[in-house]
Structure formats: C-alpha cells, structure tokens
N, C-alpha and C positions, 0 to 999 in steps of 0.2 A: 465695380469699385475695387475688387481684388486685383484686377489687372493694373489699375492706376496705382494702388499701393505697392505692388510688386515693381512697377517701373520706377517709382520714387525711391524704393529701396535700392534698385540698381544704380540710380543716380547717386545715391549716397555712397555706394561702394565702388564707383568707377575709379579705375587706376590710371587711365590714360585719357588724353584729349579726345581721341576717337570714341572711346567707350562712353565718355561723358556726354558728347554730342549725340550719340546714338540713344542713350538713356533719356536725355532731355526730349529728343524728338518723339520717342516712343511714349513717354509720359504725356506730352502735350497732345499727341494723336489720340490716346485713350480718353483723355479728358474731353476733347472735342467730340469724339464718337459718343461718349456717354451723354453729353449735352444734346447732341442731335437726336439721340434716342429718348430724350426727355427723362433721363435718369438723374440728371443734375439740373438745378436751377441756375440762373445767370449768376447769382451771388456765389453759389458753390463752385461754379466753373472759374470765376475770377479769383476766388480764394485759393483754389488748387493751382491755378496757373501762377499766381504770385508765389506760392510755396515752391513750385518747381524752379522758377526764375531765381529765387533766393538761394536755394540749394546749389543750383548751377553756378551762380556767381561765387558763392563761398568755396565751392570745389575748385574753381579756377584760381582763386586767390591762394588756396592751400597748395595747389599744384605749382604755382609760380614761385612760392616761397621756399 
C-alpha cells in the first residue's frame, strides 16, 4: 500500500507528460500487483484505479491550460 500511495503522490507531482504517464502506469501496476497478491479487494482495486484515472485526467487538464 505504501508503494501505491507513493506512486499516487508521484502522479500528483508530475510536471511533464512523460512523468505523468510513467506515474500513472506505475500506480496502476502496483494496484494490480496488490490485487493479485490478495492485499486488495475488488472494490478497493476499482476505487484506487478510479482515483488514479481522476488524478491523471485532472493533471492533463492543468498541463494543457
């Protein structure tokens, strides 16, 4: 869970498109790994993925503005 939170923090702090994409990919990979290791339920996985997508989308909008 610490890795997921760190990846989400990186997503929030990304300053370029490449860093944003890398942070999103990393966060989603950590979420998937935690789910496969049965550390997250399906609902927790979906909630975290939704959070990552929302942050990614908001960062893209801020970057283009």
